All heavy atoms as an XYZ file, in Angstrom:
905
protein
N      47.092    -37.183    -75.991
C      47.539    -37.424    -74.636
C      47.587    -36.091    -73.892
O      48.159    -35.128    -74.376
C      48.922    -38.053    -74.680
C      49.577    -38.109    -73.335
S      51.234    -38.823    -73.332
C      52.068    -37.902    -74.568
N      46.956    -36.062    -72.733
C      46.897    -34.843    -71.936
C      47.886    -34.917    -70.783
O      47.924    -35.909    -70.067
C      45.492    -34.630    -71.391
C      44.448    -34.512    -72.458
N      44.410    -33.449    -73.327
C      43.435    -35.324    -72.807
C      43.395    -33.605    -74.149
N      42.789    -34.736    -73.857
N      48.649    -33.850    -70.614
C      49.605    -33.762    -69.520
C      49.043    -32.864    -68.435
O      48.613    -31.740    -68.729
C      50.934    -33.188    -69.995
C      51.627    -34.008    -71.043
C      53.039    -33.496    -71.355
C      53.123    -32.027    -71.653
N      54.458    -31.579    -72.057
N      49.070    -33.345    -67.203
C      48.585    -32.568    -66.070
C      49.786    -32.048    -65.282
O      50.781    -32.741    -65.121
C      47.705    -33.437    -65.175
C      46.510    -34.100    -65.859
C      45.728    -34.941    -64.850
C      45.613    -33.088    -66.520
N      49.624    -30.850    -64.766
C      50.613    -30.252    -63.876
C      49.942    -30.049    -62.533
O      49.027    -29.225    -62.416
C      51.142    -28.935    -64.443
C      52.158    -28.190    -63.580
C      53.385    -29.061    -63.297
C      52.564    -26.887    -64.252
N      50.396    -30.791    -61.539
C      49.797    -30.725    -60.206
C      50.450    -29.611    -59.404
O      51.662    -29.488    -59.339
C      49.939    -32.078    -59.497
C      49.140    -33.156    -60.154
C      49.707    -33.950    -61.148
C      47.807    -33.371    -59.828
C      48.967    -34.938    -61.779
C      47.064    -34.357    -60.456
C      47.641    -35.132    -61.431
N      49.588    -28.810    -58.776
C      50.032    -27.671    -57.990
C      50.625    -28.142    -56.653
O      50.414    -29.277    -56.218
C      48.823    -26.748    -57.751
C      49.186    -25.406    -57.162
O      50.363    -25.000    -57.246
O      48.294    -24.750    -56.599
N      51.288    -27.215    -55.974
C      51.966    -27.532    -54.719
C      51.026    -27.969    -53.606
O      51.446    -28.613    -52.649
C      52.811    -26.347    -54.260
C      51.993    -25.126    -53.915
C      52.866    -23.921    -53.640
O      54.087    -23.995    -53.694
N      52.248    -22.799    -53.326
N      49.748    -27.652    -53.715
C      48.809    -28.061    -52.661
C      48.347    -29.503    -52.814
O      47.537    -29.977    -52.037
C      47.614    -27.097    -52.589
C      46.947    -26.903    -53.927
O      46.889    -27.833    -54.745
N      46.443    -25.722    -54.179
N      48.882    -30.203    -53.791
C      48.628    -31.628    -54.000
C      49.970    -32.358    -53.917
O      51.001    -31.797    -54.266
C      47.971    -31.875    -55.356
C      46.602    -31.233    -55.535
C      46.183    -31.250    -56.982
C      45.573    -31.920    -54.657
N      49.937    -33.592    -53.501
C      51.171    -34.355    -53.331
C      51.819    -34.680    -54.677
O      51.125    -35.050    -55.633
C      50.874    -35.659    -52.588
O      52.008    -36.495    -52.593
N      53.130    -34.591    -54.719
C      53.868    -34.964    -55.927
C      53.731    -36.455    -56.221
O      53.955    -36.902    -57.344
C      55.341    -34.564    -55.816
C      56.137    -35.385    -54.836
C      56.838    -36.506    -55.264
C      56.157    -35.069    -53.486
C      57.553    -37.280    -54.375
C      56.862    -35.826    -52.588
C      57.550    -36.946    -53.032
O      58.245    -37.719    -52.142
N      53.352    -37.249    -55.234
C      53.192    -38.699    -55.420
C      52.046    -39.047    -56.366
O      52.025    -40.124    -56.948
C      52.987    -39.376    -54.071
C      54.191    -39.228    -53.165
C      53.916    -39.677    -51.748
O      52.785    -39.791    -51.327
N      54.979    -39.940    -51.005
N      51.123    -38.138    -56.539
C      49.995    -38.373    -57.434
C      50.477    -38.611    -58.867
O      49.880    -39.396    -59.598
C      49.006    -37.179    -57.380
C      48.304    -37.167    -56.012
C      47.988    -37.238    -58.504
C      47.371    -35.989    -55.803
N      51.557    -37.959    -59.239
C      52.065    -38.085    -60.614
C      52.315    -39.557    -60.959
O      51.850    -40.050    -61.990
C      53.352    -37.250    -60.808
C      53.955    -37.499    -62.177
C      53.051    -35.765    -60.614
N      53.035    -40.257    -60.109
C      53.334    -41.668    -60.367
C      52.076    -42.529    -60.319
O      51.943    -43.482    -61.095
C      54.367    -42.200    -59.368
C      55.740    -41.644    -59.626
O      56.070    -41.271    -60.737
N      56.557    -41.583    -58.579
N      51.175    -42.215    -59.429
C      49.965    -43.000    -59.265
C      49.013    -42.872    -60.455
O      48.198    -43.752    -60.703
C      49.254    -42.632    -57.966
C      50.075    -42.964    -56.732
C      49.530    -42.353    -55.461
O      48.563    -41.617    -55.469
N      50.189    -42.657    -54.344
N      49.123    -41.781    -61.194
C      48.228    -41.541    -62.327
C      48.925    -41.592    -63.679
O      48.315    -41.285    -64.694
C      47.528    -40.186    -62.158
C      46.580    -40.081    -60.962
C      46.081    -38.656    -60.813
C      45.414    -41.049    -61.107
N      50.163    -42.021    -63.690
C      50.924    -42.019    -64.935
C      50.265    -42.869    -66.024
O      50.303    -42.521    -67.203
C      52.353    -42.496    -64.712
C      53.146    -42.457    -65.984
C      54.640    -42.514    -65.774
O      55.098    -42.520    -64.621
O      55.326    -42.558    -66.788
N      49.625    -43.948    -65.643
C      48.989    -44.801    -66.641
C      47.798    -44.109    -67.303
O      47.439    -44.446    -68.429
C      48.550    -46.146    -66.012
C      47.362    -46.059    -65.099
C      46.089    -46.436    -65.556
C      47.474    -45.601    -63.787
C      44.980    -46.363    -64.736
C      46.371    -45.527    -62.959
C      45.137    -45.909    -63.433
O      44.028    -45.832    -62.618
N      47.201    -43.148    -66.627
C      46.087    -42.400    -67.220
C      46.530    -41.105    -67.900
O      45.966    -40.715    -68.924
C      45.058    -42.027    -66.123
C      44.230    -43.149    -65.550
C      43.431    -42.669    -64.352
C      43.297    -43.708    -66.611
N      47.513    -40.446    -67.323
C      47.976    -39.158    -67.824
C      49.513    -39.164    -67.896
O      50.191    -38.539    -67.077
C      47.473    -38.022    -66.936
C      45.974    -37.937    -66.847
C      45.286    -38.440    -65.750
C      45.241    -37.389    -67.877
C      43.908    -38.389    -65.692
C      43.860    -37.320    -67.823
C      43.184    -37.822    -66.729
N      50.057    -39.886    -68.903
C      51.516    -39.963    -69.029
C      52.143    -38.586    -69.254
O      51.512    -37.684    -69.795
C      51.729    -40.852    -70.248
C      50.407    -41.328    -70.690
C      49.356    -40.586    -69.935
N      53.363    -38.462    -68.809
C      54.156    -37.226    -68.960
C      53.622    -36.069    -68.134
O      53.979    -34.921    -68.355
C      54.314    -36.842    -70.421
C      55.002    -37.933    -71.210
C      55.395    -37.483    -72.572
C      56.033    -38.675    -73.261
N      56.917    -38.357    -74.292
N      52.732    -36.360    -67.185
C      52.287    -35.335    -66.248
C      53.415    -35.047    -65.270
O      54.390    -35.804    -65.193
C      51.034    -35.814    -65.507
O      49.945    -35.910    -66.405
N      53.284    -33.961    -64.515
C      54.329    -33.610    -63.560
C      53.733    -32.851    -62.387
O      52.517    -32.664    -62.292
C      55.428    -32.789    -64.246
O      56.594    -32.782    -63.435
N      54.606    -32.424    -61.532
C      54.237    -31.667    -60.324
C      55.179    -30.482    -60.227
O      56.349    -30.580    -60.625
C      54.386    -32.593    -59.100
C      53.885    -31.992    -57.836
N      54.627    -31.122    -57.075
C      52.697    -32.161    -57.214
C      53.902    -30.774    -56.015
N      52.730    -31.383    -56.077
N      54.690    -29.373    -59.691
C      55.538    -28.175    -59.604
C      56.835    -28.450    -58.844
O      57.883    -27.917    -59.195
C      54.781    -26.979    -59.000
C      53.685    -26.480    -59.928
C      54.232    -27.278    -57.625
N      56.778    -29.317    -57.859
C      57.981    -29.667    -57.084
C      59.011    -30.363    -57.979
O      60.212    -30.082    -57.890
C      57.597    -30.552    -55.911
C      58.772    -31.061    -55.117
C      58.299    -31.884    -53.939
N      59.409    -32.575    -53.324
C      59.296    -33.405    -52.322
N      58.099    -33.663    -51.818
N      60.336    -33.995    -51.818
N      58.563    -31.262    -58.806
C      59.473    -32.004    -59.681
C      60.100    -31.108    -60.747
O      61.165    -31.422    -61.278
C      58.727    -33.156    -60.349
C      58.118    -34.187    -59.384
C      57.248    -35.188    -60.139
C      59.207    -34.897    -58.587
N      59.437    -30.007    -61.042
C      59.933    -29.061    -62.039
C      60.645    -27.862    -61.420
O      60.945    -26.886    -62.101
C      58.763    -28.572    -62.909
C      58.055    -29.666    -63.701
C      56.781    -29.144    -64.339
C      58.992    -30.249    -64.754
N      60.867    -27.931    -60.113
C      61.523    -26.843    -59.364
C      60.727    -25.537    -59.412
O      61.286    -24.444    -59.423
C      62.946    -26.598    -59.860
C      63.801    -27.844    -59.968
C      64.347    -28.234    -58.636
C      65.408    -29.306    -58.766
N      65.007    -30.580    -58.242
N      59.401    -25.682    -59.451
C      58.513    -24.509    -59.486
C      57.708    -24.359    -58.193
O      56.765    -23.556    -58.145
C      57.544    -24.615    -60.658
C      58.138    -24.538    -62.061
C      57.096    -24.919    -63.100
C      58.680    -23.146    -62.316
N      58.056    -25.098    -57.143
C      57.253    -25.078    -55.928
C      57.211    -23.714    -55.260
O      56.262    -23.397    -54.550
C      57.686    -26.161    -54.942
C      59.055    -25.939    -54.323
C      60.186    -26.615    -55.080
O      60.043    -26.866    -56.293
O      61.225    -26.876    -54.468
N      58.203    -22.872    -55.500
C      58.213    -21.532    -54.900
C      57.836    -20.457    -55.904
O      57.822    -19.278    -55.576
C      59.577    -21.249    -54.291
C      59.860    -22.183    -53.125
C      61.112    -21.836    -52.403
C      61.303    -22.872    -51.289
N      62.316    -22.556    -50.368
N      57.513    -20.864    -57.116
C      57.137    -19.901    -58.152
C      55.735    -19.358    -57.869
O      54.890    -20.046    -57.300
C      57.167    -20.572    -59.517
N      55.487    -18.135    -58.293
C      54.148    -17.582    -58.134
C      53.206    -18.224    -59.161
O      53.641    -18.884    -60.107
C      54.138    -16.057    -58.235
C      54.615    -15.544    -59.577
O      54.213    -16.095    -60.627
O      55.379    -14.574    -59.597
N      51.913    -18.049    -58.923
C      50.913    -18.705    -59.766
C      51.021    -18.316    -61.228
O      50.820    -19.161    -62.112
C      49.502    -18.416    -59.234
C      49.233    -19.067    -57.897
O      49.888    -20.088    -57.587
O      48.374    -18.573    -57.157
N      51.328    -17.071    -61.502
C      51.427    -16.632    -62.901
C      52.600    -17.332    -63.605
O      52.484    -17.700    -64.782
C      51.560    -15.118    -62.972
C      51.406    -14.504    -64.361
C      50.099    -14.924    -65.026
C      51.482    -12.993    -64.277
N      53.691    -17.551    -62.900
C      54.830    -18.264    -63.480
C      54.450    -19.716    -63.780
O      54.786    -20.245    -64.842
C      56.038    -18.203    -62.530
O      56.395    -16.825    -62.324
C      57.231    -18.962    -63.074
N      53.749    -20.356    -62.850
C      53.286    -21.737    -63.059
C      52.326    -21.774    -64.236
O      52.403    -22.666    -65.102
C      52.641    -22.307    -61.775
C      51.995    -23.653    -62.038
C      53.675    -22.402    -60.651
N      51.420    -20.814    -64.307
C      50.466    -20.710    -65.409
C      51.190    -20.634    -66.744
O      50.875    -21.342    -67.690
C      49.590    -19.476    -65.201
C      48.604    -19.201    -66.282
C      48.793    -18.473    -67.423
C      47.255    -19.663    -66.338
N      47.649    -18.448    -68.167
C      46.689    -19.164    -67.526
C      46.461    -20.441    -65.489
C      45.378    -19.422    -67.889
C      45.152    -20.688    -65.849
C      44.624    -20.183    -67.036
N      52.164    -19.741    -66.815
C      52.919    -19.559    -68.068
C      53.718    -20.812    -68.421
O      53.783    -21.192    -69.593
C      53.844    -18.339    -67.960
C      54.422    -17.930    -69.288
C      53.364    -17.493    -70.298
O      52.496    -16.685    -69.996
N      53.406    -18.053    -71.505
N      54.297    -21.449    -67.421
C      55.035    -22.700    -67.684
C      54.097    -23.751    -68.265
O      54.427    -24.431    -69.243
C      55.697    -23.226    -66.408
C      56.509    -24.457    -66.676
C      57.859    -24.358    -67.009
C      55.938    -25.734    -66.646
C      58.609    -25.493    -67.304
C      56.675    -26.877    -66.946
C      58.002    -26.739    -67.269
O      58.733    -27.865    -67.571
N      52.931    -23.895    -67.655
C      51.954    -24.876    -68.140
C      51.559    -24.544    -69.585
O      51.517    -25.433    -70.441
C      50.721    -24.888    -67.234
N      51.294    -23.290    -69.847
C      50.901    -22.860    -71.189
C      52.006    -23.142    -72.210
O      51.746    -23.695    -73.288
C      50.568    -21.362    -71.175
C      50.120    -20.827    -72.503
C      49.727    -19.374    -72.399
C      49.226    -18.859    -73.734
N      48.725    -17.489    -73.621
N      53.225    -22.803    -71.863
C      54.364    -22.975    -72.774
C      54.731    -24.428    -73.022
O      55.353    -24.743    -74.041
C      55.594    -22.239    -72.238
C      55.437    -20.721    -72.250
O      54.507    -20.214    -72.921
O      56.244    -20.053    -71.568
N      54.364    -25.312    -72.096
C      54.815    -26.704    -72.163
C      53.678    -27.708    -72.322
O      53.891    -28.913    -72.139
C      55.672    -27.025    -70.941
C      56.969    -26.256    -70.965
O      57.900    -26.629    -71.656
N      57.018    -25.150    -70.244
N      52.486    -27.233    -72.659
C      51.381    -28.134    -72.969
C      50.765    -28.872    -71.799
O      50.217    -29.956    -71.969
N      50.840    -28.281    -70.607
C      50.226    -28.878    -69.418
C      48.870    -28.242    -69.141
O      48.602    -27.103    -69.562
C      51.097    -28.645    -68.176
C      52.319    -29.493    -68.100
C      53.554    -28.999    -68.526
C      52.283    -30.777    -67.584
C      54.705    -29.766    -68.441
C      53.421    -31.563    -67.497
C      54.625    -31.052    -67.921
N      48.053    -28.956    -68.382
C      46.816    -28.434    -67.801
C      47.002    -28.491    -66.299
O      47.562    -29.452    -65.774
C      45.621    -29.261    -68.244
C      45.483    -29.326    -69.735
N      45.067    -28.255    -70.481
C      45.748    -30.325    -70.611
C      45.063    -28.597    -71.759
N      45.482    -29.850    -71.860
N      46.542    -27.489    -65.590
C      46.816    -27.350    -64.166
C      45.739    -28.035    -63.329
O      44.545    -27.853    -63.572
C      46.920    -25.865    -63.787
C      48.099    -25.215    -64.531
C      47.066    -25.698    -62.270
C      48.170    -23.717    -64.412
N      46.198    -28.769    -62.316
C      45.303    -29.384    -61.335
C      45.652    -28.762    -59.985
O      46.807    -28.809    -59.549
C      45.490    -30.917    -61.260
C      44.498    -31.516    -60.269
C      45.324    -31.546    -62.636
N      44.657    -28.174    -59.327
C      44.914    -27.456    -58.083
C      43.723    -27.529    -57.156
O      42.595    -27.773    -57.597
C      45.222    -25.990    -58.394
O      45.538    -25.280    -57.221
N      43.981    -27.288    -55.875
C      42.904    -27.194    -54.892
C      42.568    -25.737    -54.569
O      41.568    -25.484    -53.925
C      43.293    -27.916    -53.603
C      43.237    -29.424    -53.723
C      43.377    -30.085    -52.380
C      42.072    -29.919    -51.653
N      41.933    -30.734    -50.464
N      43.402    -24.804    -54.972
C      43.095    -23.415    -54.629
C      42.454    -22.680    -55.791
O      42.481    -23.138    -56.927
C      44.323    -22.686    -54.058
C      45.326    -22.245    -55.085
O      44.914    -21.696    -56.117
O      46.534    -22.413    -54.848
N      41.865    -21.533    -55.487
C      41.097    -20.787    -56.485
C      41.924    -19.832    -57.328
O      41.397    -19.250    -58.273
C      39.960    -19.989    -55.811
O      40.537    -19.088    -54.864
C      38.984    -20.916    -55.106
N      43.200    -19.679    -57.026
C      44.008    -18.706    -57.756
C      44.068    -19.008    -59.239
O      44.009    -18.110    -60.077
C      45.429    -18.657    -57.188
C      45.458    -18.128    -55.757
O      44.499    -17.448    -55.364
O      46.436    -18.392    -55.054
N      44.153    -20.283    -59.599
C      44.200    -20.631    -61.016
C      42.841    -20.444    -61.683
O      42.774    -20.187    -62.881
C      44.747    -22.045    -61.220
C      46.202    -22.145    -60.870
C      46.618    -22.786    -59.720
C      47.157    -21.566    -61.687
C      47.958    -22.854    -59.392
C      48.511    -21.620    -61.379
C      48.905    -22.276    -60.218
N      41.762    -20.546    -60.902
C      40.435    -20.242    -61.439
C      40.389    -18.775    -61.873
O      39.837    -18.440    -62.916
C      39.346    -20.478    -60.404
C      39.296    -21.891    -59.886
O      40.113    -22.717    -60.268
N      38.364    -22.170    -59.027
N      40.970    -17.921    -61.033
C      40.995    -16.490    -61.341
C      41.845    -16.212    -62.584
O      41.454    -15.396    -63.418
C      41.532    -15.707    -60.140
C      40.653    -15.836    -58.926
O      39.451    -16.122    -59.022
N      41.227    -15.651    -57.752
N      42.979    -16.881    -62.708
C      43.817    -16.700    -63.906
C      43.080    -17.215    -65.145
O      43.178    -16.607    -66.221
C      45.146    -17.426    -63.732
C      46.106    -16.787    -62.730
C      47.314    -17.682    -62.483
C      46.538    -15.399    -63.194
N      42.337    -18.292    -64.992
C      41.550    -18.817    -66.103
C      40.491    -17.808    -66.540
O      40.288    -17.575    -67.727
C      40.891    -20.141    -65.691
C      40.073    -20.730    -66.809
O      40.541    -20.883    -67.935
N      38.830    -21.049    -66.517
N      39.838    -17.168    -65.566
C      38.823    -16.158    -65.891
C      39.461    -14.942    -66.557
O      38.880    -14.345    -67.463
C      38.082    -15.739    -64.621
N      40.672    -14.589    -66.129
C      41.347    -13.413    -66.655
C      41.942    -13.653    -68.042
O      41.771    -12.830    -68.948
C      42.460    -12.987    -65.688
C      43.208    -11.712    -65.974
C      42.263    -10.518    -65.989
C      44.310    -11.502    -64.941
N      42.621    -14.776    -68.234
C      43.350    -15.024    -69.473
C      42.709    -16.055    -70.387
O      43.012    -16.101    -71.570
C      44.784    -15.477    -69.163
C      45.588    -14.452    -68.418
C      45.997    -14.690    -67.114
C      45.939    -13.244    -69.006
C      46.745    -13.741    -66.407
C      46.675    -12.303    -68.318
C      47.069    -12.549    -67.023
O      47.797    -11.614    -66.340
N      41.874    -16.929    -69.834
C      41.310    -18.014    -70.617
C      42.356    -19.073    -70.925
O      43.541    -18.853    -70.715
N      41.905    -20.210    -71.410
C      42.859    -21.275    -71.707
C      43.585    -21.013    -73.027
O      43.095    -20.250    -73.839
C      41.968    -22.511    -71.820
C      40.618    -21.998    -72.167
C      40.520    -20.603    -71.602
N      44.695    -21.671    -73.271
C      45.333    -22.635    -72.375
C      46.164    -21.935    -71.325
O      46.530    -20.783    -71.534
C      46.218    -23.442    -73.318
C      46.568    -22.514    -74.435
C      45.386    -21.583    -74.553
N      46.497    -22.610    -70.247
C      46.132    -23.990    -69.907
C      44.724    -24.038    -69.330
O      44.176    -23.034    -68.885
C      47.162    -24.363    -68.838
C      47.440    -23.073    -68.136
C      47.384    -22.012    -69.216
N      44.173    -25.214    -69.351
C      42.894    -25.445    -68.694
C      43.166    -25.754    -67.231
O      44.283    -26.133    -66.866
C      42.166    -26.606    -69.352
C      41.698    -26.280    -70.756
C      40.880    -27.410    -71.317
C      40.290    -26.991    -72.645
N      38.924    -27.416    -72.772
N      42.146    -25.585    -66.411
C      42.289    -25.778    -64.968
C      41.294    -26.828    -64.496
O      40.100    -26.759    -64.813
C      42.045    -24.457    -64.203
C      42.094    -24.686    -62.694
C      43.055    -23.397    -64.625
N      41.820    -27.786    -63.745
C      40.985    -28.772    -63.059
C      41.065    -28.414    -61.575
O      42.130    -28.483    -60.956
C      41.473    -30.210    -63.310
C      41.418    -30.500    -64.802
C      40.646    -31.204    -62.505
C      42.136    -31.757    -65.221
N      39.937    -27.980    -61.043
C      39.885    -27.522    -59.667
C      39.329    -28.642    -58.794
O      38.192    -29.067    -58.954
C      38.985    -26.292    -59.599
C      38.839    -25.675    -58.254
C      39.746    -25.657    -57.230
C      37.704    -24.944    -57.790
N      39.240    -24.962    -56.165
C      37.994    -24.518    -56.475
C      36.482    -24.614    -58.356
C      37.086    -23.778    -55.734
C      35.581    -23.873    -57.614
C      35.881    -23.455    -56.314
N      40.157    -29.114    -57.884
C      39.748    -30.121    -56.927
C      39.046    -29.384    -55.792
O      39.690    -28.803    -54.920
C      40.945    -30.947    -56.393
C      41.773    -31.513    -57.524
C      40.468    -32.031    -55.427
C      41.127    -32.593    -58.326
N      37.727    -29.344    -55.846
C      36.930    -28.560    -54.912
C      36.332    -29.492    -53.857
O      35.136    -29.772    -53.853
C      35.834    -27.811    -55.678
C      35.059    -26.872    -54.838
N      33.728    -27.045    -54.582
C      35.434    -25.746    -54.193
C      33.304    -26.068    -53.810
N      34.324    -25.262    -53.563
N      37.195    -29.973    -53.002
C      36.769    -30.874    -51.935
C      37.359    -30.347    -50.634
O      38.242    -29.497    -50.641
C      37.316    -32.296    -52.176
O      38.734    -32.237    -52.180
C      36.807    -32.874    -53.479
N      36.883    -30.864    -49.552
C      37.501    -30.551    -48.274
C      38.835    -31.251    -48.186
O      39.380    -31.714    -49.187
N      39.354    -31.357    -47.001
C      40.617    -32.062    -46.821
C      40.428    -33.525    -47.186
O      39.516    -34.180    -46.705
C      41.098    -31.941    -45.364
C      41.554    -30.540    -45.045
O      41.966    -29.804    -45.922
N      41.463    -30.169    -43.783
N      41.288    -33.991    -48.056
C      41.261    -35.387    -48.493
C      42.677    -35.917    -48.507
O      43.616    -35.165    -48.761
C      40.679    -35.510    -49.913
C      39.206    -35.214    -50.042
S      38.642    -35.331    -51.770
C      38.589    -37.101    -51.987
N      42.810    -37.201    -48.283
C      44.129    -37.820    -48.380
C      44.569    -37.844    -49.835
O      43.740    -37.731    -50.751
C      44.102    -39.258    -47.843
O      43.238    -40.040    -48.676
C      43.628    -39.313    -46.392
N      45.852    -38.048    -50.025
C      46.391    -38.176    -51.377
C      45.736    -39.334    -52.108
O      45.374    -39.220    -53.283
C      47.920    -38.352    -51.325
O      48.473    -37.164    -50.750
C      48.511    -38.580    -52.695
N      45.536    -40.445    -51.423
C      44.922    -41.600    -52.080
C      43.476    -41.314    -52.457
O      43.006    -41.763    -53.507
C      45.040    -42.862    -51.221
O      44.387    -42.682    -49.979
N      42.757    -40.548    -51.655
C      41.377    -40.202    -51.987
C      41.331    -39.266    -53.211
O      40.455    -39.408    -54.063
C      40.672    -39.566    -50.791
N      42.256    -38.334    -53.286
C      42.316    -37.439    -54.447
C      42.680    -38.240    -55.687
O      42.107    -38.051    -56.763
C      43.290    -36.281    -54.195
C      42.730    -35.349    -53.124
C      43.571    -35.516    -55.489
C      43.659    -34.281    -52.639
N      43.634    -39.144    -55.557
C      44.016    -40.004    -56.676
C      42.819    -40.820    -57.150
O      42.561    -40.907    -58.354
C      45.169    -40.948    -56.260
O      46.271    -40.141    -55.845
C      45.593    -41.848    -57.397
N      42.074    -41.372    -56.216
C      40.872    -42.148    -56.542
C      39.842    -41.281    -57.269
O      39.224    -41.728    -58.244
C      40.253    -42.696    -55.259
C      40.050    -44.180    -55.254
C      39.476    -44.624    -53.923
O      38.228    -44.556    -53.761
O      40.268    -45.030    -53.065
N      39.646    -40.076    -56.800
C      38.699    -39.150    -57.433
C      39.100    -38.906    -58.893
O      38.255    -38.980    -59.793
C      38.658    -37.825    -56.667
C      37.838    -36.701    -57.279
C      36.342    -37.059    -57.306
C      38.058    -35.402    -56.525
N      40.365    -38.631    -59.126
C      40.834    -38.371    -60.486
C      40.701    -39.629    -61.346
O      40.308    -39.547    -62.508
C      42.273    -37.820    -60.470
C      42.278    -36.434    -59.807
C      42.850    -37.753    -61.882
C      43.644    -35.875    -59.512
N      40.982    -40.781    -60.780
C      40.828    -42.035    -61.519
C      39.371    -42.244    -61.925
O      39.079    -42.600    -63.071
C      41.296    -43.225    -60.675
C      42.794    -43.291    -60.517
C      43.220    -44.283    -59.463
O      42.521    -44.541    -58.487
N      44.417    -44.848    -59.638
N      38.461    -42.011    -60.997
C      37.029    -42.203    -61.283
C      36.509    -41.203    -62.305
O      35.589    -41.491    -63.056
C      36.215    -42.079    -59.992
C      36.362    -43.261    -59.068
C      35.546    -43.064    -57.813
C      35.744    -44.227    -56.860
N      35.049    -44.018    -55.578
N      37.110    -40.026    -62.318
C      36.665    -38.951    -63.206
C      37.528    -38.819    -64.460
O      37.419    -37.840    -65.186
C      36.660    -37.615    -62.457
C      35.767    -37.572    -61.241
C      34.317    -37.508    -61.631
C      33.437    -37.275    -60.412
N      32.066    -37.030    -60.770
N      38.372    -39.795    -64.736
C      39.311    -39.693    -65.870
C      38.595    -39.444    -67.194
O      39.042    -38.632    -68.004
C      40.182    -40.950    -65.953
N      37.488    -40.116    -67.425
C      36.757    -39.916    -68.671
C      36.195    -38.501    -68.757
O      36.273    -37.850    -69.794
C      35.635    -40.952    -68.795
C      34.967    -40.922    -70.150
C      33.949    -42.044    -70.324
O      34.114    -43.114    -69.719
O      32.992    -41.818    -71.084
N      35.646    -38.008    -67.656
C      35.130    -36.640    -67.605
C      36.268    -35.649    -67.837
O      36.121    -34.677    -68.584
C      34.444    -36.371    -66.238
C      34.103    -34.909    -66.059
C      33.223    -37.239    -66.074
N      37.408    -35.896    -67.226
C      38.566    -35.024    -67.387
C      39.021    -34.985    -68.834
O      39.251    -33.913    -69.404
C      39.718    -35.459    -66.449
C      39.333    -35.212    -64.991
C      41.025    -34.756    -66.804
C      40.251    -35.857    -63.975
N      39.145    -36.139    -69.459
C      39.581    -36.177    -70.855
C      38.580    -35.508    -71.793
O      38.978    -34.793    -72.728
C      39.862    -37.613    -71.293
C      41.213    -38.088    -70.827
O      42.211    -37.415    -71.015
N      41.251    -39.249    -70.187
N      37.300    -35.697    -71.534
C      36.274    -35.018    -72.341
C      36.399    -33.499    -72.188
O      36.340    -32.765    -73.168
C      34.869    -35.491    -71.926
O      34.782    -36.901    -72.161
C      33.773    -34.783    -72.711
N      36.590    -33.052    -70.970
C      36.785    -31.620    -70.697
C      38.017    -31.100    -71.434
O      37.974    -30.050    -72.082
C      36.914    -31.410    -69.181
C      37.618    -30.141    -68.789
C      37.034    -28.904    -68.992
C      38.882    -30.202    -68.205
C      37.703    -27.735    -68.620
C      39.548    -29.047    -67.832
C      38.961    -27.808    -68.045
N      39.126    -31.823    -71.335
C      40.359    -31.367    -71.963
C      40.273    -31.368    -73.483
O      40.960    -30.568    -74.136
C      41.545    -32.218    -71.478
C      41.858    -32.074    -69.983
C      42.945    -33.058    -69.577
C      42.234    -30.656    -69.620
N      39.418    -32.185    -74.041
C      39.218    -32.216    -75.495
C      38.284    -31.102    -75.979
O      38.266    -30.782    -77.162
C      38.642    -33.563    -75.936
C      39.657    -34.692    -75.850
O      40.872    -34.418    -75.922
O      39.224    -35.857    -75.722
N      37.518    -30.523    -75.087
C      36.527    -29.497    -75.434
C      37.184    -28.111    -75.424
O      37.573    -27.625    -74.373
C      35.365    -29.546    -74.450
C      34.257    -28.592    -74.810
O      34.463    -27.569    -75.444
N      33.056    -28.915    -74.367
N      37.293    -27.501    -76.583
C      37.963    -26.197    -76.675
C      37.149    -25.046    -76.101
O      37.671    -23.938    -75.938
C      38.297    -25.912    -78.144
C      39.311    -26.882    -78.689
C      39.649    -26.601    -80.138
O      39.303    -25.504    -80.636
O      40.267    -27.473    -80.775
N      35.898    -25.263    -75.785
C      35.014    -24.185    -75.318
C      35.072    -23.942    -73.816
O      34.629    -22.899    -73.359
C      33.560    -24.504    -75.725
C      33.362    -24.750    -77.200
C      33.791    -23.572    -78.055
O      33.467    -22.437    -77.745
N      34.518    -23.845    -79.112
N      35.577    -24.903    -73.058
C      35.526    -24.812    -71.598
C      36.943    -24.758    -71.032
O      37.815    -25.512    -71.439
C      34.776    -26.035    -71.008
C      33.395    -26.161    -71.625
C      34.669    -25.930    -69.493
C      32.689    -27.468    -71.308
N      37.170    -23.872    -70.056
C      38.499    -23.714    -69.489
C      38.651    -24.187    -68.076
O      39.762    -24.306    -67.572
N      37.529    -24.492    -67.390
C      37.588    -24.871    -65.993
C      36.688    -26.061    -65.724
O      35.527    -26.086    -66.144
C      37.149    -23.702    -65.100
C      37.027    -23.960    -63.609
C      38.397    -24.196    -62.989
C      36.324    -22.796    -62.922
N      37.232    -27.057    -65.033
C      36.469    -28.202    -64.590
C      36.573    -28.293    -63.084
O      37.668    -28.304    -62.531
C      37.000    -29.504    -65.217
C      36.358    -30.811    -64.728
C      34.897    -30.885    -65.126
C      37.134    -32.007    -65.248
N      35.438    -28.335    -62.419
C      35.400    -28.470    -60.968
C      35.081    -29.910    -60.603
O      34.079    -30.460    -61.048
C      34.335    -27.543    -60.397
C      34.164    -27.634    -58.910
C      33.133    -26.656    -58.380
O      33.020    -25.533    -58.884
N      32.376    -27.078    -57.408
N      35.941    -30.534    -59.805
C      35.704    -31.892    -59.330
C      35.354    -31.836    -57.857
O      36.115    -31.281    -57.054
C      36.938    -32.785    -59.527
C      37.363    -33.056    -60.959
C      38.571    -33.994    -60.967
C      36.241    -33.657    -61.774
N      34.216    -32.393    -57.512
C      33.772    -32.441    -56.104
C      33.861    -33.839    -55.578
O      33.681    -34.785    -56.292
C      32.321    -31.964    -55.986
C      32.165    -30.507    -56.417
O      32.934    -29.686    -55.936
O      31.264    -30.247    -57.220
């Protein structure tokens, strides 16, 4: 079972909408990390078995610098509604799980 940690640039509502696919996932807001810097969020994810889902490139840079874990799922789209992002993740759930199972890759870009 893979746990996702959604960054502050994504709605916390996504957690509930995707719980059936990714149980025990969370959002930085729900964990009181919404004001934490990226490195703190990175370390929290690493220490607690989460993989980070974000729209910004900062976690890509941390992935390049430190490598996984945690792995990073980069939502590389323009402005999208929360429901559209949820739909994208639902459609790509198999790709996401395959990526998270692969120890060789640390970054997945979803367009």
